[in-house]
Backbone bond lengths (Angstrom), bond angles and torsions (degrees), N, CA, C in turn:
res aa  C-N    CA-C-N  psi(-1)  N-CA   C-N-CA  omega(-1)  CA-C   N-CA-C  phi
1 M - - - 1.467 - - 1.519 109.13 -
2 A 1.323 117.90 137.99 1.456 121.59 -178.35 1.519 110.12 -68.14
3 I 1.316 114.79 148.66 1.462 120.97 178.99 1.510 108.20 -103.74
4 D 1.334 118.66 121.55 1.453 119.95 -179.82 1.526 110.27 -78.06
5 S 1.365 115.20 174.48 1.458 119.48 -173.91 1.513 112.64 -62.83
6 A 1.332 117.16 -36.11 1.463 118.91 179.87 1.512 111.68 -65.29
7 Q 1.340 116.20 -40.54 1.459 120.00 179.30 1.524 111.34 -68.58
8 R 1.358 116.67 -36.09 1.459 118.98 -179.12 1.525 111.02 -62.14
9 R 1.332 117.41 -35.83 1.458 119.96 -178.90 1.526 111.42 -71.90
10 Q 1.318 117.21 -7.90 1.457 120.62 177.04 1.533 111.54 -93.19
11 I 1.322 116.99 11.97 1.467 121.82 176.66 1.533 107.35 -121.16
12 P 1.333 118.33 71.91 1.465 121.61 -172.22 1.525 114.57 -62.84
13 V 1.340 118.03 -27.67 1.466 119.95 -179.35 1.527 110.46 -60.01
14 R 1.312 116.83 -39.23 1.462 120.18 178.55 1.524 110.65 -65.74
15 G 1.330 116.43 -41.37 1.454 120.08 177.71 1.519 111.68 -61.69
16 I 1.327 116.74 -40.91 1.463 121.51 178.47 1.527 110.57 -64.30
17 F 1.333 116.78 -40.79 1.468 120.56 178.82 1.522 110.93 -60.43
18 Y 1.339 117.02 -47.55 1.458 120.32 -179.28 1.530 111.06 -62.01
19 M 1.336 116.99 -40.94 1.457 119.72 -179.07 1.520 111.66 -67.59
20 L 1.328 117.74 -39.97 1.462 120.76 179.57 1.531 111.38 -66.84
21 A 1.327 116.79 -41.00 1.468 120.01 178.24 1.520 110.55 -60.82
22 T 1.320 115.85 -40.57 1.461 120.51 178.63 1.514 111.06 -67.08
23 A 1.333 116.01 -46.02 1.461 121.20 -172.89 1.523 113.02 -70.03
24 I 1.315 117.11 -44.52 1.465 120.16 -171.79 1.525 112.55 -83.99
25 V 1.340 116.91 -31.71 1.470 119.53 -173.56 1.526 112.82 -111.96
26 V 1.332 116.75 -57.76 1.458 120.42 -167.76 1.525 112.48 -69.90
27 F 1.334 117.83 -55.67 1.453 119.91 -174.81 1.535 114.08 -65.75
28 P 1.346 120.16 -38.96 1.473 118.09 175.26 1.525 113.15 -59.48
29 L 1.334 117.82 -42.12 1.461 120.49 177.46 1.528 110.68 -66.28
30 L 1.317 116.72 -38.72 1.460 120.71 178.27 1.533 110.93 -63.24
31 N 1.319 116.78 -45.94 1.467 120.89 -179.21 1.519 111.73 -64.39
32 A 1.324 116.57 -38.45 1.462 120.24 178.21 1.530 110.24 -64.97
33 S 1.318 117.12 -38.26 1.456 120.97 178.85 1.530 110.73 -64.19
34 V 1.329 116.55 -43.72 1.462 121.00 179.06 1.524 110.84 -63.28
35 K 1.314 116.52 -45.60 1.468 120.54 -179.28 1.528 110.83 -63.10
36 Y 1.320 117.23 -38.96 1.462 121.68 178.84 1.527 110.91 -63.55
37 L 1.340 116.87 -46.05 1.460 120.89 -176.37 1.525 112.50 -74.02
38 A 1.333 116.89 -30.41 1.464 120.56 -175.83 1.527 112.72 -64.21
39 A 1.314 117.46 -17.54 1.460 120.44 178.45 1.525 111.83 -69.90
40 D 1.348 117.72 -23.98 1.467 120.87 -174.63 1.526 114.52 -127.56
41 Y 1.332 117.87 -12.44 1.457 119.82 -175.25 1.530 110.42 -128.86
42 S 1.342 116.12 157.75 1.462 121.04 -176.34 1.525 111.50 -74.55
43 L 1.325 114.24 157.77 1.462 120.73 176.99 1.525 110.70 -61.75
44 V 1.323 117.11 -38.40 1.466 121.65 -179.57 1.527 110.56 -61.31
45 Q 1.330 116.66 -45.08 1.460 120.09 -179.01 1.522 111.21 -66.21
46 I 1.318 116.51 -40.18 1.467 120.50 179.46 1.532 110.27 -62.27
47 I 1.334 116.97 -45.61 1.461 120.57 -179.64 1.525 110.80 -66.12
48 W 1.348 117.20 -39.51 1.462 119.82 -178.96 1.524 111.26 -64.37
49 V 1.326 116.85 -47.55 1.466 119.86 -178.94 1.521 110.24 -62.84
50 R 1.318 115.89 -44.31 1.460 118.82 177.96 1.523 111.07 -60.08
51 S 1.328 116.22 -41.39 1.464 120.73 -176.50 1.518 112.10 -69.11
52 I 1.341 117.25 -46.05 1.457 119.67 -175.41 1.523 111.62 -68.48
53 V 1.341 116.72 -40.51 1.463 119.06 178.51 1.526 110.28 -68.22
54 H 1.319 116.69 -41.10 1.463 121.94 176.41 1.531 109.72 -57.56
55 F 1.331 117.00 -49.00 1.458 121.43 -176.77 1.530 111.19 -63.13
56 V 1.324 115.95 -48.50 1.472 120.38 -179.69 1.528 110.35 -61.55
57 W 1.334 116.84 -40.68 1.458 121.50 -179.12 1.519 110.81 -64.30
58 M 1.346 116.81 -43.93 1.458 120.77 179.40 1.532 111.35 -64.44
59 V 1.344 116.47 -43.11 1.463 120.05 -179.76 1.531 110.72 -64.73
60 A 1.330 116.46 -44.49 1.466 120.00 -179.77 1.529 111.51 -63.72
61 L 1.317 116.13 -33.12 1.456 120.68 -177.23 1.528 112.51 -77.37
62 F 1.331 116.59 -39.67 1.455 120.01 -169.62 1.528 115.72 -107.50
63 M 1.329 117.78 -22.85 1.456 118.80 -175.82 1.530 113.32 -65.73
64 P 1.343 119.54 -34.28 1.472 117.96 177.21 1.527 113.11 -57.47
65 G 1.330 117.63 -30.28 1.457 120.19 -179.08 1.517 114.20 -89.31
66 L 1.338 116.78 -31.57 1.461 120.48 -175.09 1.522 113.82 -109.01
67 G 1.327 117.59 -19.43 1.458 119.40 -174.92 1.520 110.53 64.61
68 W 1.338 116.62 -145.25 1.461 120.71 -179.10 1.525 112.41 -70.67
69 Q 1.325 117.62 -10.66 1.463 120.41 174.82 1.528 111.39 -64.78
70 L 1.321 116.55 -13.75 1.466 120.57 176.76 1.525 111.45 -59.66
71 F 1.336 116.80 -26.77 1.465 120.87 -179.06 1.526 112.22 -103.67
72 A 1.324 117.09 7.41 1.463 121.79 -177.82 1.523 109.64 -92.46
73 T 1.303 116.89 96.18 1.457 121.35 178.67 1.523 110.97 -102.63
74 R 1.312 116.04 144.39 1.458 120.83 176.42 1.527 111.55 -82.24
75 R 1.333 116.14 -17.33 1.471 120.90 -177.97 1.527 109.51 -134.09
76 L 1.328 116.32 77.59 1.464 120.85 -176.84 1.523 111.89 -61.39
77 G 1.315 116.52 -44.54 1.462 119.97 179.96 1.515 112.03 -59.65
78 L 1.315 116.64 -42.19 1.458 121.54 178.87 1.526 110.66 -63.84
79 Q 1.314 117.26 -43.76 1.463 120.81 -179.53 1.528 111.36 -65.75
80 L 1.312 117.99 -41.32 1.461 120.79 178.91 1.527 111.06 -68.13
81 A 1.324 116.36 -34.49 1.472 119.56 176.73 1.525 110.17 -65.55
82 R 1.335 116.88 -42.56 1.465 120.88 174.81 1.521 110.77 -56.47
83 S 1.328 115.28 -47.29 1.453 120.90 -176.78 1.526 111.66 -64.18
84 A 1.324 116.81 -40.37 1.468 120.66 178.63 1.524 111.01 -65.73
85 L 1.316 116.99 -42.14 1.463 120.60 178.29 1.526 111.03 -63.49
86 Q 1.328 116.28 -39.17 1.455 120.16 178.52 1.527 110.84 -62.76
87 L 1.336 117.53 -39.73 1.464 121.11 179.35 1.524 111.54 -66.08
88 V 1.328 117.01 -46.72 1.466 120.46 -179.65 1.532 110.51 -63.33
89 A 1.339 116.26 -42.11 1.464 120.01 177.83 1.518 110.88 -62.23
90 L 1.329 117.08 -39.42 1.457 121.62 -179.43 1.524 111.38 -66.05
91 I 1.323 117.31 -44.30 1.463 120.86 179.95 1.524 110.67 -61.06
92 A 1.331 116.53 -49.09 1.463 120.09 -179.81 1.524 111.42 -62.89
93 F 1.326 116.11 -36.84 1.462 120.81 -179.56 1.529 111.56 -65.88
94 V 1.333 116.58 -47.34 1.466 120.37 -177.80 1.519 110.66 -65.02
95 I 1.325 117.77 -38.60 1.461 120.77 177.48 1.519 110.33 -58.01
96 G 1.322 116.24 -44.19 1.457 119.55 178.13 1.512 112.70 -68.99
97 L 1.328 116.23 -39.57 1.460 121.65 -177.34 1.527 111.67 -63.03
98 I 1.321 116.93 -31.40 1.459 120.97 -179.94 1.526 111.35 -64.86
99 H 1.326 116.18 -32.36 1.465 119.66 -168.30 1.523 115.51 -104.45
100 I 1.325 118.49 -21.84 1.460 119.76 -177.33 1.527 110.36 -129.15
101 P 1.330 118.03 159.10 1.467 121.26 -175.72 1.529 113.10 -59.93
102 M 1.333 115.71 151.44 1.456 121.46 -178.76 1.526 112.48 -58.38
103 T 1.317 116.63 -39.12 1.460 119.52 -178.22 1.526 111.56 -67.06
104 T 1.323 116.85 -37.38 1.461 120.55 177.16 1.518 110.07 -67.57
105 V 1.325 116.28 -43.20 1.461 121.47 177.39 1.528 110.38 -56.96
106 T 1.308 115.78 -49.68 1.465 120.46 -176.95 1.521 111.78 -65.19
107 S 1.323 116.42 -40.48 1.469 119.94 -179.43 1.522 111.39 -62.42
108 I 1.335 116.74 -42.64 1.463 119.65 176.66 1.524 110.03 -65.40
109 Y 1.324 115.87 -38.69 1.462 121.06 -178.82 1.523 112.17 -66.08
110 F 1.315 116.34 -17.10 1.464 120.54 177.51 1.519 112.34 -61.08
111 T 1.341 117.30 -16.66 1.464 118.71 177.59 1.525 111.64 -70.18
112 S 1.320 117.91 -16.20 1.466 120.75 -176.56 1.533 112.95 -58.68
113 P 1.350 119.90 -46.66 1.467 118.47 177.19 1.526 112.99 -60.75
114 L 1.332 117.07 -33.75 1.465 119.90 177.12 1.524 110.48 -69.35
115 I 1.320 115.74 -38.12 1.458 119.84 176.47 1.525 110.16 -64.02
116 V 1.336 116.25 -36.30 1.469 120.46 176.65 1.521 110.45 -58.78
117 V 1.325 116.72 -42.61 1.464 120.67 179.83 1.527 110.35 -60.09
118 V 1.338 116.11 -44.19 1.469 120.14 179.58 1.528 110.10 -64.64
119 L 1.327 116.60 -47.73 1.460 119.92 -177.49 1.522 112.07 -66.83
120 A 1.341 116.86 -30.96 1.462 120.12 179.63 1.520 111.44 -61.74
121 V 1.326 116.48 -28.43 1.465 120.51 178.11 1.523 110.40 -66.07
122 F 1.337 116.11 -45.81 1.460 120.66 -173.33 1.531 113.27 -87.10
123 L 1.323 116.95 -30.53 1.460 119.59 -174.64 1.527 113.83 -101.97
124 L 1.338 117.20 -26.60 1.457 120.33 -178.80 1.525 112.79 -113.40
125 G 1.325 116.60 -6.15 1.455 119.94 178.98 1.514 114.77 75.21
126 E 1.346 118.01 16.15 1.463 120.57 177.47 1.540 109.93 -73.11
127 R 1.328 115.88 147.94 1.465 121.07 -177.02 1.520 109.94 -99.15
128 V 1.320 116.16 131.15 1.465 122.67 -179.56 1.524 108.69 -126.12
129 G 1.344 115.86 124.64 1.452 121.16 -178.79 1.516 112.61 -81.03
130 I 1.345 115.23 175.09 1.459 121.75 -175.43 1.525 111.78 -62.06
131 R 1.346 117.89 -35.20 1.461 120.17 -178.86 1.529 110.93 -64.94
132 R 1.311 115.91 -40.51 1.464 118.24 179.20 1.523 111.10 -71.23
133 W 1.339 117.07 -34.46 1.461 118.73 175.40 1.531 110.95 -61.73
134 V 1.307 116.76 -40.98 1.473 120.67 178.20 1.529 110.11 -63.87
135 A 1.328 116.67 -42.16 1.465 120.34 179.04 1.527 111.12 -62.36
136 V 1.317 116.86 -41.71 1.468 120.60 177.77 1.525 110.20 -62.47
137 L 1.334 117.14 -41.67 1.464 121.15 178.06 1.520 111.23 -60.01
138 F 1.325 117.26 -44.54 1.457 120.51 177.35 1.531 111.20 -63.36
139 G 1.321 116.82 -35.32 1.459 119.45 176.83 1.512 112.08 -61.36
140 F 1.319 116.47 -41.89 1.462 119.79 178.46 1.530 111.36 -69.15
141 L 1.312 117.17 -31.69 1.474 120.00 174.18 1.529 109.97 -64.42
142 G 1.333 115.94 -36.02 1.464 119.73 175.63 1.516 111.70 -61.32
143 A 1.338 116.17 -38.29 1.467 119.95 177.34 1.520 110.71 -63.98
144 L 1.334 116.84 -37.49 1.461 120.33 178.02 1.525 111.42 -65.55
145 V 1.330 116.29 -33.77 1.469 119.83 176.50 1.528 110.38 -62.21
146 I 1.317 116.52 -39.16 1.465 120.85 179.99 1.531 111.31 -73.14
147 I 1.330 116.28 -45.96 1.461 120.69 -177.18 1.528 111.73 -71.61
148 R 1.358 116.18 -38.45 1.460 123.13 179.91 1.530 111.93 53.82
149 P 1.333 117.42 60.29 1.473 120.01 -178.69 1.526 111.57 -61.38
150 G 1.310 114.93 134.58 1.458 120.77 179.69 1.503 114.57 87.40
151 F 1.350 117.50 -7.18 1.463 120.87 179.69 1.517 110.20 -99.45
152 E 1.300 115.99 161.92 1.457 121.72 -175.94 1.522 112.00 -61.96
153 G 1.323 117.59 -33.29 1.455 120.71 -176.38 1.520 114.20 -76.68
154 M 1.339 118.09 -5.24 1.463 120.46 -177.89 1.526 110.83 -72.94
155 H 1.322 116.28 138.59 1.463 122.23 173.46 1.519 108.06 -116.93
156 W 1.346 116.56 136.28 1.462 120.29 -176.70 1.533 112.27 -57.67
157 A 1.348 116.88 -28.22 1.465 120.00 -177.78 1.520 112.10 -64.29
158 A 1.329 117.18 -19.90 1.464 120.01 177.70 1.527 110.78 -62.93
159 L 1.327 117.25 -34.17 1.464 120.78 178.39 1.528 110.56 -68.96
160 S 1.326 117.11 -31.28 1.465 120.66 176.13 1.520 110.26 -64.76
161 I 1.326 116.49 -39.50 1.462 120.33 178.13 1.525 110.93 -66.96
162 L 1.323 116.93 -39.56 1.459 120.33 178.23 1.526 110.71 -63.15
163 A 1.335 116.57 -41.92 1.470 119.88 176.71 1.523 110.56 -62.95
164 S 1.329 116.87 -40.68 1.454 120.73 177.76 1.522 111.04 -60.34
165 A 1.326 116.79 -38.88 1.464 120.78 179.71 1.528 111.29 -61.84
166 V 1.324 116.32 -37.95 1.464 120.33 178.92 1.532 110.20 -66.11
167 F 1.325 116.37 -46.95 1.471 120.09 -179.52 1.531 110.97 -64.43
168 Y 1.329 116.38 -38.15 1.463 119.28 179.89 1.531 110.93 -68.75
169 A 1.319 117.19 -35.35 1.461 120.06 176.56 1.533 110.57 -63.20
170 L 1.319 116.12 -40.98 1.470 119.72 176.10 1.527 110.85 -63.38
171 Y 1.326 115.95 -39.69 1.469 120.68 176.40 1.530 110.32 -60.03
172 Q 1.329 117.56 -42.53 1.463 121.10 179.69 1.528 111.62 -63.34
173 I 1.326 115.77 -40.91 1.459 119.92 179.18 1.524 110.47 -62.64
174 L 1.335 116.63 -45.46 1.460 119.76 179.86 1.524 111.53 -68.55
175 T 1.333 117.21 -30.56 1.461 120.56 175.64 1.519 109.96 -62.16
176 R 1.306 117.13 -40.98 1.463 120.30 177.70 1.521 111.28 -64.39
177 R 1.323 115.58 -40.80 1.463 118.79 177.91 1.528 110.89 -64.64
178 A 1.321 116.14 -41.47 1.465 120.05 -179.00 1.524 111.58 -62.57
179 A 1.340 116.98 -30.96 1.461 121.31 -179.63 1.521 112.20 -63.01
180 D 1.338 116.92 -21.52 1.468 120.55 178.59 1.527 111.93 -80.85
181 H 1.326 117.23 -10.82 1.465 120.23 -173.94 1.525 113.84 -121.85
182 D 1.343 117.16 -35.16 1.458 120.82 -173.49 1.523 111.54 -124.27
183 D 1.332 114.80 152.15 1.452 121.56 171.76 1.533 109.22 -59.40
184 F 1.333 116.56 145.20 1.457 119.84 -177.39 1.529 112.41 -60.28
185 R 1.345 116.91 -27.05 1.460 120.62 179.25 1.526 111.25 -69.83
186 V 1.305 116.96 -34.79 1.457 121.12 175.09 1.521 109.99 -64.91
187 S 1.322 116.45 -44.77 1.463 120.71 178.90 1.522 111.76 -63.56
188 A 1.323 116.67 -36.16 1.461 120.50 -179.84 1.525 111.36 -62.57
189 V 1.332 117.20 -37.76 1.461 121.04 178.90 1.520 110.95 -73.48
190 Y 1.321 116.72 -44.46 1.463 119.89 -176.87 1.535 112.56 -69.62
191 T 1.311 117.65 -20.40 1.459 120.70 179.87 1.515 112.05 -52.43
192 I 1.317 117.64 -38.18 1.454 121.67 -170.55 1.528 113.55 -104.41
193 V 1.334 118.75 2.09 1.463 121.57 -172.02 1.531 112.41 -61.11
194 I 1.321 117.97 -49.39 1.464 120.84 -177.30 1.522 110.84 -63.79
195 A 1.321 117.38 -43.48 1.468 120.70 178.50 1.523 110.80 -61.36
196 L 1.329 116.81 -39.34 1.459 121.29 -179.62 1.524 111.46 -65.41
197 V 1.324 117.25 -45.53 1.465 121.24 -178.16 1.532 110.60 -66.10
198 V 1.321 116.87 -48.53 1.469 120.70 -176.85 1.524 111.40 -65.67
199 S 1.322 117.00 -46.76 1.467 119.88 -177.98 1.522 111.74 -69.51
200 S 1.337 118.27 -31.88 1.465 121.36 178.09 1.529 110.86 -64.18
201 A 1.335 116.51 -35.31 1.461 120.57 178.89 1.525 111.73 -71.25
202 A 1.329 116.91 -29.66 1.466 120.62 -174.52 1.521 114.39 -97.84
203 V 1.328 118.24 -24.90 1.462 121.01 -170.46 1.527 115.07 -62.05
204 P 1.357 120.71 -30.37 1.468 117.98 177.90 1.527 113.91 -58.35
205 F 1.321 116.70 -25.01 1.462 120.95 -178.57 1.535 112.03 -87.11
206 Y 1.331 118.04 -9.59 1.462 121.42 -174.66 1.528 113.46 -125.25
207 W 1.314 118.67 -2.76 1.460 121.66 -171.25 1.524 112.69 -66.43
208 E 1.331 115.74 134.31 1.458 123.15 170.15 1.524 107.21 -132.35
209 T 1.320 116.95 128.57 1.463 120.33 -178.29 1.520 110.09 -65.16
210 P 1.340 117.41 127.60 1.469 120.10 179.68 1.524 112.16 -56.39
211 I 1.321 114.68 144.40 1.465 121.46 -179.02 1.527 108.77 -100.00
212 G 1.330 116.86 115.49 1.457 120.55 174.95 1.515 113.71 83.90
213 W 1.334 115.10 161.59 1.464 121.23 -176.48 1.520 112.79 -68.37
214 L 1.354 117.52 -29.84 1.461 120.02 -178.73 1.528 110.93 -65.32
215 D 1.338 116.68 -44.48 1.454 119.62 178.73 1.525 111.31 -63.89
216 W 1.346 116.87 -39.98 1.465 120.15 176.08 1.530 110.70 -60.25
217 L 1.334 115.91 -43.50 1.462 120.72 -178.93 1.520 111.38 -63.80
218 V 1.323 116.64 -42.20 1.466 120.29 -179.87 1.521 110.44 -66.95
219 F 1.324 117.26 -39.43 1.468 120.29 177.70 1.527 111.11 -60.46
220 V 1.326 117.28 -45.48 1.469 120.35 178.26 1.524 110.05 -64.10
221 G 1.331 115.84 -39.12 1.461 120.20 178.91 1.511 112.98 -60.62
222 L 1.334 117.62 -30.05 1.463 120.80 177.69 1.523 111.14 -57.09
223 G 1.327 115.44 -47.76 1.459 118.76 -178.65 1.511 112.98 -68.71
224 V 1.329 116.26 -43.28 1.464 120.21 -178.41 1.532 110.54 -64.00
225 L 1.331 116.29 -49.18 1.464 119.94 -178.86 1.525 111.19 -67.20
226 G 1.349 116.33 -40.21 1.458 119.04 178.73 1.515 112.12 -62.47
227 G 1.324 116.11 -44.87 1.464 119.64 178.46 1.510 112.33 -63.74
228 L 1.328 116.50 -43.65 1.459 120.69 -179.54 1.523 110.81 -64.84
229 G 1.327 116.79 -42.36 1.462 120.30 -179.24 1.510 112.47 -61.95
230 H 1.326 116.72 -48.16 1.457 119.37 -178.62 1.526 111.96 -70.33
231 L 1.315 117.17 -31.28 1.463 120.17 173.99 1.525 110.32 -61.65
232 F 1.329 116.94 -45.03 1.454 120.93 179.53 1.530 111.59 -64.61
233 V 1.344 116.57 -37.38 1.466 119.61 178.04 1.523 109.97 -63.69
234 I 1.331 116.50 -43.63 1.467 120.50 178.36 1.529 110.58 -59.61
235 K 1.337 116.21 -44.78 1.459 120.14 179.36 1.533 111.30 -64.49
236 A 1.347 116.34 -37.49 1.463 119.85 179.67 1.523 110.97 -60.42
237 Y 1.338 116.90 -42.48 1.454 120.09 -177.33 1.515 112.96 -81.42
238 E 1.310 117.38 -9.85 1.464 119.72 169.62 1.523 110.56 -77.01
239 H 1.321 116.35 -31.67 1.462 120.74 -173.57 1.525 114.26 -94.23
240 A 1.341 118.17 -17.07 1.466 119.69 -175.94 1.515 110.52 -152.65
241 Q 1.315 116.03 158.63 1.451 121.14 179.29 1.529 110.69 -70.45
242 A 1.325 115.08 157.34 1.460 121.20 -177.83 1.527 111.47 -57.92
243 S 1.323 116.77 -40.21 1.457 120.12 -177.22 1.524 112.80 -71.23
244 V 1.342 117.63 -14.48 1.466 121.67 179.60 1.527 110.89 -89.92
245 V 1.333 117.27 -52.40 1.467 120.07 -174.33 1.521 113.40 -85.76
246 G 1.330 117.58 -23.86 1.460 120.36 -177.05 1.516 114.72 -52.55
247 P 1.340 119.18 -50.09 1.467 119.69 -178.09 1.522 115.16 -60.64
248 F 1.320 118.91 -21.11 1.462 120.03 -179.46 1.532 112.09 -72.95
249 D 1.312 115.41 -8.28 1.460 119.34 173.23 1.538 110.79 -63.24
250 Y 1.332 116.77 -16.75 1.473 121.19 178.34 1.522 112.34 -62.26
251 G 1.317 117.05 -18.50 1.458 119.75 178.27 1.512 113.42 -60.42
252 Q 1.334 117.16 -13.17 1.455 119.88 177.81 1.529 112.41 -58.74
253 L 1.337 117.38 -29.76 1.462 119.56 -177.42 1.525 111.28 -59.44
254 I 1.317 117.10 -33.16 1.469 120.73 178.41 1.518 110.36 -64.39
255 G 1.332 115.75 -51.89 1.454 120.23 -177.45 1.517 113.42 -65.96
256 V 1.350 117.57 -45.82 1.466 119.24 -175.50 1.519 111.80 -70.78
257 T 1.335 117.68 -29.88 1.457 119.18 177.04 1.524 110.48 -64.70
258 I 1.323 116.28 -44.05 1.465 120.66 179.61 1.529 111.04 -67.18
259 V 1.343 116.27 -50.31 1.462 119.97 -177.71 1.521 111.15 -66.72
260 G 1.330 116.89 -42.63 1.456 120.32 -179.80 1.514 112.52 -61.08
261 Y 1.317 116.35 -38.64 1.468 120.23 179.83 1.529 110.95 -71.54
262 L 1.334 117.19 -44.37 1.462 120.77 -176.10 1.527 112.99 -71.56
263 V 1.334 117.31 -37.17 1.463 120.71 -174.07 1.523 112.86 -94.99
264 F 1.340 117.28 -40.69 1.466 120.43 -173.34 1.532 113.71 -117.00
265 A 1.325 117.17 3.90 1.474 121.91 -178.83 1.529 110.99 56.32
266 E 1.341 116.68 37.43 1.459 121.93 178.45 1.531 109.43 -101.78
267 F 1.333 115.58 143.61 1.450 119.98 175.56 1.526 108.17 -147.44
268 P 1.336 117.97 137.27 1.471 120.66 -175.74 1.524 112.28 -60.53
269 D 1.355 115.96 141.18 1.456 119.04 173.52 1.527 109.30 -80.66
270 L 1.313 116.44 176.36 1.472 121.39 -174.81 1.520 111.81 -60.37
271 W 1.349 117.54 -43.02 1.453 120.30 -177.59 1.526 111.65 -65.65
272 T 1.322 116.23 -34.33 1.462 119.23 177.34 1.520 110.78 -64.73
273 W 1.347 116.58 -42.76 1.459 119.99 178.02 1.529 111.31 -63.22
274 I 1.342 116.35 -42.52 1.470 120.04 -179.43 1.527 110.38 -63.85
275 G 1.343 115.86 -48.27 1.461 119.46 179.61 1.516 112.29 -62.18
276 A 1.335 116.73 -42.90 1.462 120.67 178.88 1.522 111.19 -62.42
277 A 1.326 116.49 -39.79 1.469 120.54 179.24 1.526 110.93 -62.44
278 I 1.344 116.22 -40.29 1.466 120.20 178.98 1.526 110.29 -64.84
279 I 1.338 116.33 -45.54 1.464 120.52 -178.79 1.522 110.93 -64.49
280 I 1.328 116.33 -45.38 1.468 120.12 -179.37 1.520 111.19 -63.04
281 S 1.328 116.50 -43.42 1.470 120.05 178.36 1.517 110.77 -60.07
282 S 1.325 115.94 -41.96 1.462 120.15 178.87 1.524 110.64 -63.15
283 G 1.333 116.26 -43.86 1.458 120.34 -179.83 1.512 112.97 -63.69
284 I 1.327 115.80 -42.25 1.467 119.81 179.11 1.524 110.52 -63.54
285 Y 1.331 116.18 -41.69 1.466 119.37 179.45 1.532 110.49 -63.74
286 V 1.337 115.44 -44.21 1.465 119.18 179.78 1.527 110.38 -59.27
287 A 1.334 116.92 -44.58 1.457 120.53 -179.19 1.529 111.45 -63.84
288 R 1.333 116.55 -44.94 1.473 120.00 -179.60 1.524 110.96 -65.99
289 R 1.321 116.37 -39.98 1.452 120.15 179.65 1.525 110.63 -65.15
290 E 1.343 115.56 -38.97 1.463 120.47 178.05 1.525 110.88 -59.81
291 R 1.322 116.11 -45.38 1.468 119.49 179.90 1.526 111.42 -64.90
292 R 1.324 115.74 -39.12 1.467 119.06 -179.47 1.533 111.07 -65.52
293 V 1.320 116.51 -42.34 1.460 120.52 179.21 1.526 110.53 -61.47
294 K 1.322 116.70 -42.42 1.459 120.52 -179.67 1.528 111.09 -67.19
295 T 1.342 115.78 -37.32 1.457 119.66 178.05 1.521 111.33 -63.52
296 L 1.344 115.95 -44.97 1.457 120.64 179.09 1.520 111.53 -64.53
297 A 1.345 115.11 -37.34 1.469 119.01 179.28 1.526 110.44 -66.10
298 G 1.349 116.28 -36.82 1.455 120.25 179.14 1.520 112.08 -68.68
299 E 1.340 116.57 -35.79 1.449 120.31 -179.85 1.527 112.55 -71.19
300 S 1.354 115.42 -28.13 1.457 119.19 -177.90 1.517 113.06 -81.78
301 T 1.350 115.96 -12.09 1.472 118.07 -179.27 1.509 112.08 -91.63
């Protein structure tokens, strides 16, 4: 028997699995590919290649099963808003990634799950108690430890990453809303529509033919990894609430530390580790507290 979207969100273990696979494997490899290409190619070209390969991959994967229904959304405005937020988050993220180490980028980006918790209160009507609010506050203090505003070690690109985290959190919230109306395969295709249209209009003015087979391979990998990552995120939010799966995005620190060290000889400094530890601790507490509150609510009914 088919499982509807409401039932899927009652299987949180599956949502956690999808988020961990994305965080530890897919996104670190994707970020490394972007950072590698950004040294020689424009941001517009990188986004276009990622978008077109992502789109073609999603259509080839899902259209045989759905046909033209793959583009039939019940909430077009919602899907386009998701897609626009994803593009803005991507632009801000890549700008930051070009200038600061991957581990620093990822650590700052860890605030996104905490931002999701805050936004879930106002946009999804979820209830958050004082303890979780305090934990979220400490998480943001951890981000300040990493960014170190006003200190010599601060780089302006860190603020670009923080802005990207906010836009991505909004994208996650809308992804959850979209799951109540559209099949996840429809959402997977619409995720990249705005980026594809905008970058397609601009890329003729920025195109440079990739040099060598390695650059071609990395460019193709952008689309495949990007499509796979966002597909897994969509599936994660179908199976569990935002406040449950969001904190598992912290697993990215494992992947980016390994990839950053092996490919770019980058390693987090002490302040990055301290700030990341504060953010991760806050996220874990928020997630555990969320589960406890839901358990108590279930027992009282």
